N, C-alpha and C positions, 0 to 999 in steps of 0.2 A: 169435338173436344175444344173447350174454350170458345165455343160459339154462341150464337143467340145473344140473349139478354145479358148473361153474365160477361161475354166478351165485350159487348157494347159498353157496359159499365166499367170494365177495366180500362178500356181505351179512354173513356171520358176522365177517369180518375188519374190517367197517366201511369198505371200500375201494370200494364200488359208486359209480361216477361219478354225479353228480346227474342224475336224469332218465333213467338208462340202461335202465330196465325196459322201455321200448318204443321203436320206431323212429319214433313219431309226431313230426314236426318241430315246432318252436316256432311259435307264431302269427306272422302277418306283423308285428304290433306288437312282439312279443318280439324277432323277428329284427332289426327295425330298431333296437331299443335297443342291440343289440350293437355298433352303430357302423359306419358306411360305410367307415371307414378300416381295418377289420380285415382281415387276409389271408384269402383264400378257401380253404375246405376242398377238398381234392383230390377228395373223393367227391361232395359234393352241390352244391358251388359256393357254399355259404353262408358267412357269416363264420366263419372257422376258420384253417386253415393252421397253420404252426409256432406252437404255443400259448404265450402269455405267461402269467406268473404261475404258478398251481398247476394249470392245466388241461393235460390230455393228449388230450381227446377233443372232437370237434366238438359244440357245444351243440345241434345240430339233428339230425344223423344218427347221432351217437355213434361215428363212425369214428375210429380212433386216428390222430392227426396226427404229422407229422415232428417230431423234436427241434428245439427252439428254439436256433439257432447262436449266440445272444448270451448264453446262459445259462452261468454259471460253476458250478463244482462246489458251492460254498457254497449258492448259490441253489437248485440242484437238490436237495441233500440237506436243505434246509429247506422241502420241498414243502408240508407242511401248515401252515406258519406257526408251529409249535411249535418253540421255540428249544431248541437242545441246547448252548448256551454254558455254560461252567463257570467260576466265579471262586472265589476263596478264601472268599468269603462265601456261596457257594451259587450257584444258577442265577440268571443276570441276564437280564431281559426287555429285548430291544433293538429291539423293534417301534417303528416310527415313526422310526428313526434313519437311514432311507435305505439305499441299496445297501451302503455300507460296513458297516452294522450286521449284514449277513450274513456278514461276513468277519472272524471273530475267530479268533485262533490257538488259544486255549483251548477245547476242546470236550469234552463228555461222550461218551466212546467208546461207552458202553452205549446211550445214546440214538441215537447215530449208527448203531449196529448195528440198532436197532429200525427207524430210518428206512429203512435199506437193505433190510430184510426187507419192509417195507410197499411200497416202490417196486417191488421184484421181483415181488411178488404182483400188482401192477397191470399191469406191462408185460412180464413174462417171456413168452418165445415159447411156453411150454407152453399159455398161455392163448389163443393165436391160431392153434392148429392147424387150426381150421375156418373161419378168416377169409380174406380176400382176400390175394393175394400181396403187394400193397402194404402192408397192415397188418402181414403177417409180416415184411416187410423193415423197416418202422419199428419194430416190436417188438424185432428184433435190435439196431437202432442204440440204441434207449432203454435196453435191457438192458445193453448194452456200456458205455454212458455211465455208468449207475448203478454198475456194477462198477468202472470206472475212478475214479469220484468217490469211492467208499467207500474203496478201497485208498489213494488218495492222501491223503485226509483223516484216515485211521486213524492213520498213523505220524507222529510229530512232525516227523521231517526232511522227508518228502515234502510234508506239509502246509505247513511253513514255506517250502520252495522254490516251492511253488505260489503261496503268498501273495505272495512276492517277484515272481514272474513277473506276477501280476495288476497289480503296481505297475510293471511295465516294467523289473525288475532280474532278472539271472541270475548265477549263479556259474560262470565258465568253468572248463574243466578246466586243470590245471597251474598252481595258484595257490600252489605252495611258496614262491616268491620273496616273496610278500606276507604270509606268516605269520612270527610272531616266532620267534626261534631257540629260545627256552625251550619253546615249545609243541612244536616239531618234535623237540626232544630228548626230550620226554616221550613222544611218539608212538613214537619209535624205541625207547625203553626198554621200552615196553609190548609192542611187536612182538618184541623180543629175548626178553622174558620168556615170551611166548606160543610162540615157536619152541623154546625150551628146556624147556617144560613136558612132562613125560613121564608124569605121574600125573594121575589124575582130580581130586585135591585141588589140584594146581598149576594145572590148567585152570580149575577153579572160581574159584580166587583171582583169576586175570586176568579172568575173565568178570565177576566181582563189581566189580573196579576199573572196568571199562569201563562197566558198568551205572550205577554211581554217578556217573561223569563225564557220561554221557549225561543222567541226571536233573538234574544241576547245570546243564548247558547248556540243557536244555529249559525250565527255570525262567527262566533268563536271557534266552533268546530270546522267551519269552512276555511278559516285562516290556518288552523292547525293542519288540515289536509294539504293546503297549498304549500306549507312549509315542511311537509313530510314528517311532521311530528306526531307519529302514530300513538305514542303513549299519551300524549295530551288529548288527542282526538278520542281515545278510548275513555279517558276520565270525563270528558265533557258529555259524551254520548251516554255514559252511565247516569249522569245528572239528568239528561234529557229524558232517560227512561223512567225516572222517578216522576217527572213532571207529566209524562205521557200517562202514567197510571192515574194521576189526579184528573187529567182530562177525561179519561174514561169514567171516573166516578162522577164527574160533573154531567156527562151525557146520561148516565144511569139516573141521576137525581132529577134530570129534566123530564124523564118519562113519567107520565101520570100514573098513579096507582089504580 
């Protein structure tokens, strides 16, 4: 278990779970310190179960545990406790600020990608090919969760929509009636410009306009979240979704027939 090439790779990456070198269980005293209220490990019956905090393995038998159903994507991708928040003044340490400290709109995407790679090296099914079927199943679930979390938090629009959802807010489809007329006219003009674009230069011009608009809106929604103005964030994200639809149209138009 956790031996051979897999173990060596985990040691090199610094991802070897604490105490995973052997299957020797913790002493009775150590086990009791884990707390009688801890959920039980499916494998050995010791304190384990869906792991809280940054744990994925039973502290006694080292078996992979099921995903924690209460954990959100921000908490999952902050697994090591190293923050990937980004501010205009540089990285901000939000430790000790509670659960909401893990939920900042502005993130360092490079560090997010690093976190994604670290977690996949820890829970990816390739590392569980010789383990029990239960652990294989849990590995699949963990890996899928990590993939979903990474994709959601990577893009500003999906990240913002997810943040709204965590606050109990969602943007329903068909919100045209709630948008101001000037904005809808702007969207219509850009769509017409895209439809009429026949050259690569014209396409790039439209793409540049949309990219600049998305950058402006991303900065605005970041400020709205920082100020806890969720209604403003909702309004801006609705606009971002319109521009996202145009971005998809641009991608489709680039595909040669």
